[in-house]
N, C-alpha and C positions, 0 to 999 in steps of 0.2 A: 644565231643558227636555229632553224626550226627543228623542233623535236619530231622525229619520225616514229610512228607507231610500230611496235614490233608485232609479230604474228600473234603472240600471246595476248598483247593488249587489245588487238582487234577482236580476238575471240571473246575476251572479257566484255568488251563493249557490245558485241553481238549477243552474248548471253544475257546481259542486262536488258537489252532491247527486247529480246524474246520474253524475258520474265515480266517486263512492263506490259507487253501486249497480253500475256497470259493473265496478269492481274486485272487488266481492263475487261477482257472477255469473260473471265470466270468470277470476277469480283462483283461488288455491288453495282458498279456502272453497267456491266454486262447484263446483270439480272434486270435492272431498271429498263435498259434498252430493249431487252427481250419482251418484258411485260407490256411496254408501250407499243412495241411492234405488234404484239399479239392482239392488243385492243384495237389498233388501227386496222389490222387485217380482218378482225371480226366485224368492225363497223363497215369496212369496204365490202366485205362479202354480203352484208345485209343490203347495202346499196345495189350490189350486183343482182341479188335476188329480186329486189324491187323493180329493177330495170326490166325484168322479164314480163312484168305486168304493166309496163308503160302503155301498150296499146289500149288497155282497158281504162286507164285514167289519164289519157293523153290530154284531153281537154282541160281537166282540172289542173294538171301539171303546168300546161301553158298559161292558164289564167293565174296560177300562183306565181309563176315566173314573171309574167308581165306585172303583177302586183308588186313583186319585190323590186323590179326595175323602176317602176314609178316611184316607189318609196325611196329608192336610192337617189333618183334624180332630184327629189324634193328634200333630201336630207342635207343638213348644213355640214358638209364635209368636203375635203379636198377632191376636186374633179378627177384627178388621176386615180385616187383610191376608188372612187365610185365606178370609173371606167373599168378598172381591174375586176371588180365584183360583177359588173354587167357581163363582161366576157366570160367569166367563170360560170355564172348562172345560166347564160344562154348556150354556152358551148357544152356544158355538162348538166343537162336538165335536172337529173335527180341528185347526183352527188353534189353539184354546185349549190343547189337549193338547200339541201340538208347541212352542208358545210357552213353556209351563211347563217342559217337559223341557229345552228349550234354555237357558232362564235358569238353571235349577238345575244343569245339568251343563256349562255353557259353560266352556271351558278357561281363557280369559283371566281371567275373574273368579276362578277357583280359584287360579291362579298368583299373582295380585296379593294375594289374601287370605293365601296362604302366605308371600309375601315380607314383608308387613307384620307378620304374626305372628312371623316369625323375627327380624326386626330389633328388635321390641319385647322379645322374649325375650333377645336379646343385649345390650340396653341396660340390663338390670336392674342390672348392676354399677355403673352410673353414677348410679343413683337415690340422692339424699341420704338418709342415715339420720335418721329423725325419731322413733325409738322413745322417747327420753327425753322429748321434748316431748309425744308422744302419751300417755305415762303421766301427765304433769302435767295434761293436758287431761282425762283420765279422771276425775280427782278434783276439778278446779276448774271445768271447763266441760262438764258432762255433756250439755248440749244439742248441743254441737259434736262430742262424742266419737264417736258412732255414725257420722256422715257422714265424719268424718276417718278413722276406722278403715276404712270401706268403700273410700274413695278410695285409701288407702295399701295396705292388705292385698290388695284385689281388683284394683286398677288401677295400682298403683305411682305414685300422685300424692301426695307427702308434704305435710304441713301445715307452715307456716313462721310464725315470729314475726319480729320485727325487720325488717319490710318496710313501707316507706312507700308509700301509695297516693294518687295524684293523679287526680282525676276531671275529665273534660272533657265538658261538656254539649252541645258542638257540634263538628262536624268541623273548623271553622276554629280552634277552641281547641286541639285536638290538633295540628293542623298547625303552629300558632305555637310549640308546645313541641318538636315533632319537629326543626325546623330547627336550633335551637341545640344540641340533644342530638346530632344527627348531626355537627355541626361539632366537637364535643368528642371524637369517636371517635379512639382511638389504636391499637387492636388489630384489632377486627373489627366488621363490621356484617352482620347477618342480616335479610333481609326476606322474608316469605312472605305473599302477598296473593291473594285470589280474583280481583280485577280490577286491572289496571294499564292506564291509558289515557293516551295522549299528550295533553298540555295544560299549563296553568300549574303545577298541583300537581306532576305528575310531572317536569316540566322543572326546577323548583327543586330537587327531591330529587336528580335525576340529575346536575345540575351539581356538587352537593356530593359525591356518590359518586365522580365522576370525579376530583375534587381529592383525595379521601381515598385513592384508589388510588395516585395519584402520591406521596402521603406514606408509602406502604407499608402502608396499612390493608387487611386482607382483606375484600372485599365479596362477599356472595353474595345473589342474588335468585332466588326461586322464585315463579312465579305459575301459576294454573290454566290448563290447556290450552285451555279454551273462549275465552280471550282472543284466540287466533289466528283465531277465526271472524269477529270483528267489530272488536275493539279494536286489535290489533297484528299486524304481518306475522308469518308463520310463522317467518321467519328472524331474528326479533328477538333471540333469545338469542345468535346469532352476532354480531350487531351490537354487543351489549353486551360480548361477550368481547373484541372488538377494542379496547374501551375499558378492558380490564383487569378487568371485572366478571364473576365466575362467575355464570352464569345458566342456568336451565332451566325448562321447562314441566312441570307435573305432569300426567301422563296426557294428552298431546297427542292431539287427535282425528285419527285416521288412517282411510283409506277401507276399513276392515274392520269388520264388525259385531261388537261385543263388549259384554257387559253391564257391564264394569268402567268404561266411560265414564260410567255413571250415578253413580259415586262420585266426586264432585268435591272438590277441596281448597278448602273454603269458609273456611279460617282466615285471620286477619289477625294477623300477629306481626312485631314489629320488636324486635330485641335489639341493644344497643350495648355492646360490651366486657364483657358479662356484668354490667354496672353498672345498666342500666335496660332495661325491657321494656314495650312497648306492646301492647295488644289492644283489641278492641271491634268495632263494626260498620263502621268507616270504611275504605274501599278507597282506592287511589291514583288518583283521578279527580276532575275539577273539580266535579262535582255534589255530591260529598260535603263540600265546603267552601263550597258556595253561590256559587262563581265562575260556575257555569252553572246555569240554572234549567231543569229538565226536568219536575218534578212539583210545582211550587210550592216552598215552603221545605223544605229537606231537614233533618230533625231526626235527628241521629245522636249516638252517645256513644262514649267510649273511656276507658281508664284507663292510667296509667303506674305501673309498680312499680319501686321502688328497694330493693335489699337482697337478702336470701337467696333469696326466692321467684323471682327472675329466673332461677335455675338451671333451673327446670322448663321455662320457655319456651325456653331455649337447647337443652335436651335434646329437646323436642318438635320444634323446627326440624330439628335434626341427624338425628333418626330418619327423618322423611319425606324429607329431602334424600337420604339414603343408600339408599332403597328400591331404586333402579335402578342402583346403582353399588357399587364396592368399599367394604367397611366401613372406617371410619377410627377413630382414637383420639380420643374426645371429651374426654378429660381436660384438654387444654390450654385448652379453652373453659369449663371448669367449675371450675378450680382457684382462680381469683381470688374472694376474698370481700370484699365492700364492706359493712362493718357499718353498719347504720342502726338507730337506736332509734325504735321506734314502737309504739303500742298496737294490740292486736288480733291476729288471725291471718288468714293468706291461704293459699288452696289453689288454685294454678293446675292446670287439668286439661284433658284433651282427650277427644275421642270419635272412634272410628273405625267405619266401616261394615263392617269385615272380621271382626268378632266378633258375638256375640249379646247383648252388654251395652250397653244404651242409657244410657250414663253421663250424658249431658246431660239426658235426661228424668228419670233417677233423682234428680239434684240438685234439679231444679225440683220434683219431687214431694215431696221431703223438706221443702223450704221450705213448700210449700202445706199439707202434712199436719201440720206442727208449728206453723203460724201460730196466734197467739192473738188478735191485734188486727187486723192488716191484711196483705194481700199486694198490692203494686202492680206492675203489669207493663206494659212497653212492648215491642211486637213488630210487625214489618211484616206478618206473615202469621199467620193463625189457621186452621190445618187440623190440629187435635189428634186423637189417637187416643182410643179409648174410655176408657182409664185416666186420661188427662189431663183429659178432660171430666168424668169422675166425681169426680176430686180437686177440680177448680175448683168444681163444683156443691156438693159436700159441704162444702167450706170455707165457702161463702156460707151454706149452710143451717144451719151450726152457729154463725153469728153473726160470722164473720170478714169484714171489709170487703175484698172482692175487686174490684179495679178494673183494667180493661184499657184501654190506649190503643193505637189502631190508626190507620192512615192514613185520611184522607178523600179524598185524591187518590191513587189507586193507580198503581203502576208496571206491574202485570199485572192486567188486568180479569178474567181467568179466575180468578186466585187471590182477587181481591176478591169476586167473585160467590160463590165457594165459601165464603169466610170468613163471608159473610152468612147462609149456611145454618146455621151453628153459633150465631148470635146468639140465636134464640128460646129454646132450652132453657137457655142460660146466663142470659138475662134472667129467665126464669121462676123460676130457682133463687135469684135475688137478686144475681147477678154484675152489676156495673155496667160498661157498655161505652161508651167515648168514642172519637170520631174527631177527629184533629188537622186542623182546618179550614185552617190555612195551607198545608198541603201533605202531604208524605210522611214517615212515621216509619219509619226504618230501624234504630232502636236496639233492642238485645236486652238488656233490663234487668229484673231481679227485685229487689225490695226488700221487707223484711218486719220489722215490729215494732221498727224502729230499731236492730236488731242484726245483720241478715243482708242480704246483697246478692250478686247475680251480675251481672257485666258481661262480655260476650263476643260470640261470633258465632252463637249458637244460637237460631234462630227456633222459634216454636211451630207447626211444620209437619212433615210426614213427611220432607221432604227433609233438614232439619237433624237431626231426631231419629232417622232411620233410614239415610239414604243418603249423607250428606256427612262429610268429615273436618272436625271443629269444635274450638274451644277456648274457654276462658273462665277467669275467676278467681272463686272463692267468697270472699267477705269476711265476717269475723265480728268485730264490735265494733271495727272500724277507724273513725277519724274521718271518712273519706270517705263512710261510709254516710249520715250526716246531709246531706251535700251532694247525694247521689243522691236522697234523699227530697225535699229542697227543689226540686231540678230537676224531679222528677216533678210536684209540685204547681204549679210555674210552667207546665209544659207542659199540665197539666190545665185551667188557666184559659183556655187557647187552644183548647180542644176543645168539641165539641158532644156532649151526651148522646144516646145512641141508644135507641130504643124500638121495639116491634113496629110501631107506626104509621109510623115512619120507614122501616122495611123495605118497607112496602107501596108506597112511592114509587119503589122500584127498577124500572127498565124490565123488562118481561115477559121479554125475551130473557136478561137477567142472571139472573132467578130460575130460568128453565128451565135455563140453562147450569149454574148452581150445583148444581142437583139432579142433573143428569145426570153432572157431573164427580165428584160425591160417591162414586159407585160405584167410580171409578178412583183416588180420592184417595190411597190407600196406595201406589200404584205411580207417582205423579206425581213 
């Protein structure tokens, strides 16, 4: 029997809601938002004042705009991104020009890019050598070799054998394995998550972390700075430090306009003693394990690695942790080897927005372009660039079964309406699109031909492919790939097939919103 809320309970919930809103408006989040808005309004007012003088320097403005457009056309960048900027520069002659110049030249963004590039360069000495294994793959697994070569030689992500992969089809399955693994920790625990939110899940983990600190285990937690806007108090790292946990926010939001705030740490990494590593779409909040219902049933996935490949996730964590502080010696965290016998190969990899190499997209494209029988994809967002659209359509046109599973209950209606604008050309090309009717799909999964799979944090949208720090693991001929494909088919049975007729049922405001947002999609 369902519990019915009494009038008093409803009043308590309403009161708590009002208190929460009050804290947001009058707390640090509100102050930061107010100061950012004030700066934006000041800059905008300056642009407005400048516009009054447009007749006097119209020729110079046009020449500068044409110069920017020519520069964009010749720039080595995605055509859709360039087109968006061309529209902004030409449609908003003064504001668009200053916005482009500000974003391209902003000091905070350049400083952060340099910091990340420097630390990645300094970390090369810690990257495990896989030359012998790569040579073996060149002769025995030619289909894997080219991607493995690219990831190692161009991006310093080595290929590993002797790594066991466990697949978790739901957040609650991952959580059930995390708890005993955390309790086994003897040396160190590294956690890096996009979202940490107080509740049942985080409290269970925090209790274990506090106990482990008392046992002498080194515990570090890093979460994205946007958590301080709505999920956690700004001073939460200090609270955790009092418990013995080393904690920090990545790129905390401060009341100063900077473009580097757009580059969020979207990764989800848990490493324990260099023995096991977790990654996938699951954050540390109750909705991810279906303890709290927000958008129906939450479908998410994760994997756990045991063995040699754990080193790469350890190194990824340490690199981003040390961006804002003194460099440390990573070797104590990488020296332990826990031999595991398992079939297949694993390549953990990351992607950063600070260079021009879209590693996450390149791996996805390699899977799509090499597929012979099928490519099955789960993603919460579908805002692909031109290259990804072309690859998906061409794969379907050449007879590959391409199936995408997306949410039916969206968490962001703007992203959902935008995704629907990409359905028609994909459907016309033979791509099959399904929506998960029980709720929200947050999984980021590719599986192909029973031999390849990716599980990680990388969505099929511009934010993941261009703007965020991301991570994933590429799996080749590991036993877990069959489990991933079985889970995909189980999930597919709960979905509804989408057609162009279904899209006509979308509210008019959604369709209009999607088409308007498509112009700005590369910058979102």
